[in-house]
C-alpha positions in Angstrom: -169.3 65.1 60.2 -170.0 61.5 57.9 -167.4 60.4 55.1 -169.7 57.2 54.4 -173.3 56.9 53.3 -175.7 58.1 56.2 -177.8 55.4 57.9 -180.8 55.4 59.1 -180.6 55.7 62.4 -179.3 59.5 60.9 -181.9 60.2 58.6 -184.1 59.7 62.1 -182.7 62.2 63.7 -181.7 64.8 60.9 -185.4 64.6 60.5 -185.8 65.3 64.5 -183.6 68.2 64.1 -185.6 70.1 61.0 -188.9 69.2 62.8 -189.6 67.6 58.9 -190.7 64.1 58.2 -190.0 63.2 54.9 -191.7 60.7 52.5 -188.7 59.3 50.5 -185.6 60.3 52.8 -183.7 59.4 49.3 -183.9 62.9 48.6 -183.0 63.4 52.1 -179.7 60.8 51.1 -178.7 63.6 48.6 -178.9 66.9 50.4 -176.3 66.3 52.5 -173.8 64.6 50.0 -171.2 67.1 49.3 -169.5 66.5 45.5 -166.2 65.6 47.3 -167.7 62.3 48.1 -168.8 61.3 44.8 -165.5 62.7 44.0 -164.0 59.9 45.8 -166.5 57.2 45.3 -168.1 58.0 41.4 -169.4 54.0 41.4 -171.0 54.5 44.6 -174.1 57.4 43.9 -174.8 58.9 40.5 -174.6 63.0 42.0 -174.1 65.3 44.7 -177.2 67.9 46.2 -175.7 70.5 43.9 -178.7 70.0 42.0 -181.0 70.2 44.6 -178.5 73.4 46.1 -179.4 75.3 42.5 -183.5 74.5 42.8 -183.1 75.3 47.0 -182.0 78.6 46.5 -184.7 79.8 43.7 -186.9 78.3 46.5 -185.3 80.3 49.8 -185.0 83.8 47.4 -189.1 83.4 46.4 -190.0 82.5 50.6 -188.2 85.4 51.7 -189.6 88.1 49.3 -192.7 86.7 49.5 -192.4 87.1 53.7 -190.6 90.9 52.8 -193.0 91.5 50.5 -196.5 90.7 52.6 -194.4 92.5 55.9 -193.6 95.5 54.3 -196.1 96.9 51.9 -195.0 100.4 51.7 -191.1 100.0 50.7 -190.3 99.9 47.5 -188.6 97.5 45.2 -184.9 98.6 46.0 -185.2 98.2 49.6 -186.7 95.2 49.2 -183.9 93.7 47.9 -181.7 94.9 50.0 -183.7 93.6 52.9 -183.7 89.5 50.5 -179.8 90.4 50.0 -178.8 89.9 54.1 -181.3 87.3 54.6 -180.2 85.2 51.8 -176.6 85.8 52.2 -173.8 82.4 52.3 -173.2 83.5 56.2 -176.8 84.1 57.0 -177.8 80.7 55.7 -174.5 78.6 57.1 -175.8 80.4 60.3 -179.3 78.8 59.6 -177.4 75.4 59.2 -175.5 75.7 62.0 -178.6 76.4 64.6 -179.9 72.8 62.8 -176.6 70.7 63.1 -176.5 69.8 59.4 -172.4 70.0 59.2 -172.5 67.5 61.4 -174.4 65.1 58.9 -173.1 66.5 55.8 -171.2 63.4 54.2 -167.8 64.5 52.2 -165.2 63.3 51.0 -162.3 62.5 53.3 -159.8 65.1 52.3 -162.7 67.6 52.5 -163.7 66.7 55.8 -159.9 66.4 56.9 -160.0 70.2 55.5 -162.5 71.2 58.0 -165.5 71.2 55.4 -168.3 70.8 57.7 -167.4 74.0 58.7 -166.9 75.9 55.5 -169.6 78.5 55.4 -170.2 77.5 51.2 -170.8 73.9 52.1 -173.0 74.5 55.1 -175.1 77.5 53.4 -175.7 75.3 50.0 -176.5 72.1 52.7 -179.4 74.7 53.9 -180.7 75.3 50.3 -180.1 71.5 49.0 -182.3 70.7 52.3 -185.2 73.4 51.4 -184.9 72.1 47.6 -185.1 68.5 48.9 -188.4 69.3 51.3 -189.9 71.0 48.3 -189.8 68.0 45.8 -191.0 65.8 48.9 -193.4 67.6 50.1 -194.6 70.9 48.3 -194.2 74.7 48.4 -196.5 74.9 51.7 -194.3 72.4 53.9 -191.3 73.9 52.3 -192.2 77.6 53.1 -193.4 76.1 57.0 -189.1 75.3 57.3 -187.4 78.1 55.2 -189.4 80.3 57.6 -189.1 78.7 61.0 -184.9 78.9 60.3 -184.7 82.0 58.5 -188.0 83.5 59.9 -186.2 85.3 62.8 -183.7 86.7 59.9 -186.4 88.1 57.8 -188.1 89.4 61.1 -184.7 91.5 62.0 -184.7 93.1 58.6 -188.5 94.1 58.6 -187.4 95.8 61.7 -184.0 97.4 60.8 -183.6 100.7 58.3 -182.2 99.7 55.0 -178.7 99.8 55.0 -177.3 100.8 51.3 -174.9 98.5 49.8 -171.6 100.0 49.9 -171.3 100.5 46.4 -173.5 102.3 46.0 -172.5 104.5 49.5 -169.2 104.1 47.7 -170.1 105.7 44.2 -172.1 109.0 46.1 -169.2 110.3 47.6 -167.7 110.0 44.6 -170.2 111.9 42.9 -170.6 114.1 45.9 -166.8 115.5 45.2 -166.9 115.5 41.7 -164.9 112.3 40.9 -165.8 109.3 38.5 -167.5 106.3 39.4 -165.5 103.6 40.4 -164.0 100.1 38.9 -163.9 97.1 40.5 -161.8 94.1 38.6 -160.5 90.8 39.8 -157.4 89.8 40.7 -157.2 86.3 41.9 -159.8 83.5 42.2 -158.5 80.5 44.7 -159.6 77.8 46.6 -161.8 74.4 44.8 -164.3 74.4 42.3 -166.8 74.4 44.6 -165.2 76.5 47.0 -163.9 79.5 45.4 -162.9 82.7 46.7 -163.1 86.1 44.4 -160.5 88.9 45.5 -161.6 91.9 44.0 -160.0 95.7 43.7 -161.6 99.1 43.2 -160.4 101.3 41.4 -160.9 104.6 41.8 -158.6 107.6 39.0 -157.1 104.8 37.4 -155.3 103.7 41.5 -156.6 100.7 43.4 -158.0 101.8 46.9 -158.6 98.6 48.9 -159.5 95.9 48.5 -162.1 92.6 49.1 -162.8 89.2 49.4 -165.9 86.6 49.1 -167.3 83.4 47.7 -169.0 85.3 45.1 -167.6 87.9 42.8 -170.1 91.3 44.5 -169.6 89.9 48.0 -166.3 91.0 46.9 -166.6 93.9 45.6 -168.7 95.4 48.4 -166.1 94.4 50.6 -164.1 96.2 49.1 -166.1 99.4 48.8 -166.5 99.6 52.1 -162.9 99.4 52.7 -162.5 102.0 50.4 -165.0 104.1 51.1 -163.6 104.3 54.7 -160.3 104.8 53.1 -161.5 107.8 51.9 -163.8 109.2 54.6 -161.0 109.0 57.6 -158.3 110.6 54.7 -161.3 113.7 54.4 -161.4 114.3 57.7 -157.6 114.7 58.8 
C-alpha cells in the first residue's frame, strides 16, 4: 500500500485492472488519494478523494437504480429501494474494490497505512465511489455506467433474482405491533474511530428497556443490526 504519490507505472497497472483508460490521469490519482495522506503532506496535494467520493456515491446509486428499474418493471418502489440498499451498502462496494485490488494502490498517510487502512471497509468502499466519480468526470455517464455495471452487475443480478428482504427495523416494528407493544426507539450509545471512519453504536429501546445494540459505519446500519438482534431475542423468548 503506497504512502507516496502514484507513479506512471502504477497508474497504467490500475487502468489495466479497472479496464478503463483515463484521458486525464490526474482524476485517477486524486480518486486514490486518502485524506490521511493530505493531512501528513498538506503542501503536496490540495485535496483528497472525498469530493470525488461524494459525486461517485450519487453516480453509483443512480446506475444501480437504473438497472433495478429496468430489470424489475413490476416491483413497487419500496422493494426497489430495499434491493438498491443491498447493492450500494459499504460492504458490497468494498467487495468490488477488493476484486479490483484498489486497496493496494490507495495512497494513505503512514499512520492510516500502519493501522490497516488498506483493508478497512469504509476506505475501500469510498475508493470505489471515488473512482466511479473520476470515470464520470473524465469520460461521461456511458463509461461510468459500464464501469459500475462491470463491477456491481453481479450484485444487481443477485438482487433482481432474490426475494425482497424486509428491513430488520420494519420486521421488529411489525412484531411489536402484532403483540400490542409500542414502536421501538433507537438512541445513540457512542461514536468511535476517526472522523473519516466513524463507528456508531445504537441501541433499540422497547417499553423503556434497552433490548439490544448494534454497530455500523452509518447510524442506520447500526440501528438495523440492533433491530435484528432484538427481534431474535424476542422471538427466542416467545418460543420458550
